[in-house]
Residue, then its C-alpha position, 0 to 999 in steps of 0.5 A: x570763913x566766919x558766917x553770921x551770928x542770928x542775933x537779934x538787934x539792938x535797936x536803939x544802939x543801931x539807930x545811935x550809930x547810924x546817927x553818928x555816921x551820918x553826922x561823921x559826914x555832915x549828912x542829915x539823911x540818907x538815900x538807899x536805892x535797894x530796900x525790899x518791901x512787896x506783899x507778905x506773902x511774898x516776902x515769905x517766900x523771900x525769906x524763906x530763900x534766904x533761910x535756906x540759903x546754905x543750900x543753895x549758895x553754901x552761905x548761913x543767911x539770917x535775915x537780920x531785920x525781920x519784921x512786920x511791914x511798919x516796924x520795917x519802915x519805922x526802921x528806915x526812919x530811924x536811921x535817917x533815910x530819906x528816900x527808899x524803895x520797895x523792889x518787888x520782882x516776879x518769878x512768872x507770867x501774870x504777876x508783875x501787874x498785881x506786883x506793881x499795883x500793889x506797890x502803888x498803894x505802898x508808895x501811896x502810903x508811904x510818901x517817903x518810899x519812891x514809888x517802884x515797879x516791875x515787869x517780867x517778859x510777856x505780851x502784857x508788859x508794854x500796857x502795865x508798864x505804861x500804866x505804873x509810869x503814869x501812876x507815878x513810878x520812879x524806879x523799876x526792879x528787874x531780877x533776872x536770876x530769880x525771873x530766870x528771864x534772858x534781858x534780851x527777850x523780843x518781849x522786853x524790846x518795847x519794854x526797854x524803849x518805853x524805860x530809855x524814853x522815860x529815863x527812869x532808872x532801872x535796878x537790875x540785878x544781873x551778875x552772876x552773884x551769889x548764885x548764877x542764873x542761866x541768864x546773869x552775867x555781863x555778856x548779856x546786859x553787853x548786848x542789851x546795852x549795845x541796843x539800848x544805850x541810853x538805858x537808864x541801868x543801876x547794876x544791883x551789887x556792883x554787878x557781883x562778882x563780875x566787878x570789872x565787867x561791869x564798871x566797864x559797863x558804867x564806864x561807856x555808857x552815860x546812863x549806867x550807874x551800879x548801886x552798892x547793896x552787899x557790896x565792899x561788907x565783911x560778908x562779901x569780901x570773904x567770899x567775893x572781893x572787889x578787886x583792889x587793882x580796880x579800886x581807883x576805878x570806884x574813885x573815878x565813877x563816884x558820882x554814878x555809884x548809889x548806896x543800896x543796902x537790901x534791907x530787911x534781908x541782910x545777915x548784918x547790921x545796917x551800919x556795916x553796909x555804910x561803913x563798907x564804903x570806907x574799906x577803900x579810903x576814897x574820902x567823905x566827899x566820895x562817900x557822901x555821894x554815894x549814900x546821898x547826893x547822886x541818888x538826889x540828883x538822879x531822882x531830883x530830890x533837890 
């Protein structure tokens, strides 16, 4: 298996290459629904996780865009990313409300960020989720693997009801890649959606490696979508390839698939995530929908 090599990005060359990708599609900008901004002390711990990814996931995982916050914001803007998110998530109780306050401050000083919030199964969750919505949150993040919680925990029932009623998307890492958790996998999400069929869920990473099961859910539930974060890239295809007999379903679900990159925590170029969308020759209209139009429609960006 070919592992990525630690390299220093050539910023100017990468910007030019992404601009050429956009121009080839006739797009002035991109929308990335899966980027990470969080308090630096929390991000440092996330980076430490990836730095030790060898023993954790069996893969070398250099962080390509490791830089201070403003440099990372400027990098996305230079790529032509019109809107992005600040995906952040708690791993213990009494953490989510603090993260939400940080995210609200970040969104206030970064107007091209879609105001992001999060939650954890705890009695206070309905209150701070409502507060986040009142403060303008546009999207929420749920990380079943890192949070190590069951999405069907009764403490979350009010949260699912609130977000379903508000039709506010939740980007959820619920597939079992890159390493399974106690509560990851499609069965628990199927049970959740059976109880909350109007939940506006965005399955991160196309649900890898359980791609087909999550495609089934997206086909069955009108508000279920998927993001492409890390999917279809050489890095992911070498370990968990997307099943080729399911490729036609990507075309059929084209308006429910959104581009996500996992920036800055990717071990390859941002352009690689974009070009991976062309791997299956689904056509320029499909790619334009994924990298811009579908998210613009979902978030009412015009």
